[in-house]
C-alpha positions in Angstrom: 0.0 0.0 0.0 1.2 3.5 -0.8 0.9 6.2 1.9 -2.3 7.6 0.4 -4.0 4.2 0.4 -2.7 3.5 3.9 -4.3 6.8 5.2 -7.6 5.9 3.6 -7.6 2.4 5.2 -6.7 4.0 8.6 -9.6 6.4 8.3 -12.0 3.6 7.4 -10.9 1.5 10.3 -11.0 4.5 12.6 -14.7 5.0 11.8 -15.6 1.4 12.1 -13.7 1.0 15.4 -15.2 4.2 16.8 -11.7 5.4 17.4 -9.8 8.6 17.7 -6.1 9.1 16.9 -4.1 11.5 19.1 -0.5 12.4 18.2 2.2 14.1 20.3 3.9 17.3 18.9 7.1 15.2 18.3 5.4 12.7 16.0 6.3 12.2 12.3 4.5 14.6 9.9 2.4 11.9 8.3 1.2 10.8 11.8 0.3 14.4 12.7 -1.6 14.7 9.5 -4.0 11.8 10.3 -4.5 12.8 14.0 -7.7 14.1 15.4 -5.8 15.9 18.1 -2.1 17.0 18.3 -0.7 18.2 21.6 1.5 17.5 24.6 1.1 14.3 26.6 -1.4 15.4 29.4 -3.4 17.6 27.0 -3.9 14.6 24.7 -4.9 12.2 27.5 -7.4 14.6 28.9 -8.9 15.2 25.4 -9.0 11.5 24.7 -10.8 10.9 28.0 -13.5 13.5 27.2 -14.4 12.6 23.6 -17.0 10.0 22.7 -14.8 7.3 21.3 -14.4 3.7 22.3 -10.8 3.4 21.2 -7.8 5.8 21.6 -4.9 5.2 19.3 -2.1 7.0 21.1 0.8 8.1 18.8 3.4 8.9 21.4 5.5 6.9 23.9 4.5 4.3 26.5 4.0 6.6 29.6 1.6 8.8 27.6 -0.6 5.9 26.6 -0.6 4.8 30.2 -1.8 8.2 31.3 -4.6 8.0 28.8 -5.5 4.5 30.2 -5.5 6.0 33.7 -7.8 8.8 32.8 -10.1 6.8 30.6 -10.2 3.2 32.0 -13.5 2.5 30.1 -11.8 3.0 26.7 -9.4 0.8 24.8 -6.0 2.4 24.5 -3.7 1.3 21.7 0.0 2.1 21.4 1.1 1.2 17.8 4.6 0.2 19.0 5.2 -1.2 22.5 8.9 -0.5 22.1 8.2 3.3 21.9 9.4 4.0 25.4 10.8 7.1 27.2 14.4 6.7 28.4 13.9 9.5 31.0 10.8 7.8 32.4 12.8 4.6 32.7 15.5 6.3 34.8 13.5 5.7 37.9 11.6 2.6 39.0 8.9 2.5 41.7 11.3 0.4 43.9 14.0 3.1 43.6 11.4 5.8 44.5 10.2 3.9 47.5 13.8 3.5 48.7 14.5 7.2 48.1 11.5 8.2 50.2 12.8 6.0 53.0 16.1 7.8 52.9 14.5 11.2 52.8 11.3 10.8 54.8 8.6 13.4 55.3 9.1 15.1 52.0 6.4 15.1 49.4 7.2 13.6 46.0 6.4 15.6 42.9 6.6 13.4 39.8 6.8 14.7 36.3 4.1 13.4 33.9 7.0 11.8 32.0 7.0 8.8 34.4 5.5 5.3 34.4 2.1 4.7 36.0 3.8 2.7 38.7 6.0 5.7 39.6 3.0 8.1 39.6 1.4 5.7 42.0 4.2 6.2 44.5 4.2 10.0 44.2 2.1 12.6 46.1 1.3 14.8 43.1 2.0 14.9 39.4 3.2 17.9 37.3 3.8 18.9 33.7 6.6 21.1 32.4 4.2 24.1 32.2 2.7 23.8 35.7 5.7 22.3 37.7 6.4 25.6 39.5 2.7 26.1 40.4 2.5 22.5 41.7 5.6 22.8 43.9 4.5 26.2 45.3 1.1 24.7 46.2 2.7 22.3 48.7 3.2 23.2 52.4 6.5 21.4 52.8 9.7 23.3 52.5 11.7 20.4 50.9 10.4 18.6 47.8 11.5 15.4 46.2 11.3 15.8 42.4 11.5 13.0 39.9 12.9 12.2 37.4 14.2 15.2 35.6 17.0 17.1 37.3 16.9 19.8 34.6 13.2 20.6 35.1 13.9 20.4 38.9 16.6 23.0 38.4 14.2 25.2 36.4 11.6 25.0 39.2 14.2 25.9 41.8 14.5 29.3 40.1 10.9 30.2 40.9 10.5 28.8 44.4 11.9 29.3 47.9 11.4 25.6 48.6 14.4 23.3 48.4 14.1 21.0 45.4 15.9 17.7 45.7 16.0 16.2 42.3 16.5 12.6 41.0 19.4 12.3 38.6 17.3 11.8 35.4 17.1 13.7 32.2 15.8 13.7 28.6 18.7 12.8 26.3 17.4 15.1 23.6 17.2 18.3 25.7 20.1 17.4 28.0 22.6 17.6 25.1 21.7 21.2 24.1 24.6 23.6 24.8 25.3 27.3 25.3 27.6 27.1 22.3 24.6 26.1 20.2 22.6 29.0 21.5 25.5 31.4 20.7 25.8 29.9 17.2 22.1 30.3 16.6 22.4 34.0 17.6 25.2 34.4 15.1 23.3 32.6 12.3 19.9 34.2 12.9 20.6 37.6 14.7 16.9 38.7 14.5 15.5 35.4 15.9 14.2 34.7 19.4 15.5 31.6 21.0 13.0 29.3 22.8 14.0 26.3 24.8 12.2 23.6 26.8 12.6 23.5 30.6 14.1 20.0 30.3 17.2 21.8 28.9 20.3 22.2 31.1 20.3 25.2 33.5 23.0 27.1 31.5 20.9 26.7 28.3 17.8 27.9 30.0 19.8 31.0 31.2 21.0 31.7 27.7 17.6 31.5 26.0 15.0 34.3 25.4 12.0 32.2 26.5 11.6 28.9 28.3 8.4 27.1 27.2 6.7 23.7 27.3 5.7 22.3 23.9 2.1 23.4 24.5 3.2 26.9 25.3 5.5 27.0 22.2 2.5 26.2 20.0 0.5 29.0 21.6 3.3 31.5 21.7 4.1 30.8 18.0 0.6 32.0 17.1 0.8 35.1 19.3 4.3 36.4 18.7 5.1 39.1 16.3 8.6 37.7 15.8 9.2 36.3 12.3 12.2 34.2 13.1 12.3 31.7 16.0 14.9 29.2 17.0 13.3 26.2 18.8 15.2 24.2 21.4 13.2 21.0 21.7 12.7 17.8 19.7 12.5 18.6 16.0 9.2 17.0 15.4 7.4 20.1 16.7 8.8 22.2 13.8 6.4 20.6 11.4 3.4 21.8 13.3 4.8 25.2 14.0 5.5 25.8 10.3 2.2 24.4 9.2 0.2 26.6 11.6 2.4 29.7 11.1 3.5 29.7 7.4 4.5 33.4 7.6 7.1 32.7 10.2 10.4 30.9 10.1 11.4 28.3 12.6 14.9 26.8 13.0 16.1 23.9 15.2 18.6 24.9 17.9 20.4 21.7 17.1 19.9 19.9 13.8 19.0 16.2 14.4 17.5 16.7 17.8 15.3 13.6 17.6 13.6 11.3 20.0 14.0 8.0 18.3 11.2 6.4 20.3 8.7 9.0 19.1 9.7 8.1 15.5 8.9 4.4 16.0 5.2 5.2 15.4 4.5 4.8 11.6 1.4 4.8 9.4 1.7 1.0 8.9 1.9 0.4 12.7 -1.2 2.7 13.2 -3.1 0.7 10.6 -2.0 -2.7 12.1 -3.0 -1.5 15.6 -6.5 -0.6 14.4 -6.8 -3.8 12.4 -5.8 -6.1 15.2 -6.8 -3.9 18.2 -3.4 -4.5 19.6 -1.1 -3.7 21.5 -3.5 -2.6 24.3 -2.2 -0.6 27.2 -3.7 -1.8 30.5 -2.8 -0.3 33.8 -3.6 -2.6 36.8 -6.5 -1.3 38.9 -4.4 -0.8 42.1 -1.8 1.2 40.3 -4.3 3.1 38.2 -6.3 4.3 41.2 -3.2 5.5 43.1 -1.7 7.1 40.0 -5.0 8.8 39.2 -4.9 10.5 42.7 -1.5 12.1 41.8 -2.9 13.3 38.5 -6.2 14.6 39.9 -4.3 16.5 42.7 -2.4 18.3 40.0 -5.5 19.0 37.9 -7.3 20.4 41.0 -4.6 23.1 41.2 
C-alpha cells in the first residue's frame, strides 16, 4: 500500500472501530496529518478521555498511553509500537522511588508526567513542564523530592523558595543542548528569538530568550510578532509550528534533535493496531487508582 491508500484504510478503520487518533507534537509529519488531536502528553490524554470514542490510538510513547488509560479506563488504549518508550521515564523505578522516600522521609514527591504509571502511584502529586512551578508552590513542605528530571527540577528551583531535591534523570534530547549552540544560533539568525524547553540544562535555560513547554511553544508561535524563532526542543514540533504559522520561520537549535522512540510510530503500525486492536495498554487497577490520585491533585490546582 502506498501512503495515500494507507491513510484511507486507517480512516476507514478509525470510523468502524469508533476510534480517535491522538499524536504528540514530536510525531512524524504523516502521523500528525492523520491525527484528530495534536498536543502534549497530558493535553492529549485529557482530550481522549473527554471525547465520545471507544478506542484511543495514542501516537506517542509508553507513559503517555498509560496516562490515557489511567484517565479513561473504560476506553481501549492502543499504542502502535510497544517499544516506543521514554528513556527518562525509565530512569526511575517504583522500587527506587520507595527507597529514596525511606532515605529522605517526610518530604512530598512531585513526579513529572514523564514517568511510568507505577512511579506516579508512588508520588504525592504529578506535574507537567508548564505547571511544575505552580504545583511545587502549592505544597506546604519546604523540601520537595522531584522525579525524574533534574533539569526541570533546576528550572523549578529558580521560581520557588522551597528546596528542590532532584532525582538524577534527564531527557537525552534536551540534555545535550549547549550554550555554544545558543550562541551559534544567535550568530546565524541575529533577528531570531530563542525558545528552549525547561528540560534543557540550566545554562541553556539561562542563555535562551524564552523557556516554554511544547504546548506553550505552540500557543506563543501564534501570538508572537517575531518572524524568526529558534526552537530548542525535539525537532518534530517544527512541522506543526511551520504548518500553523507559514508566515514565520522556525529553525532547530540543534539539527538532528530527535527522540528515536517517538519516531517508532509509523502509518503502517497505526493501521495494524487498528486492524488487530493490539497492542493494548492496560494499567492494573491498584496502580491506576493511586496514579490517578496524583494526576487529579495536579488538575485540581
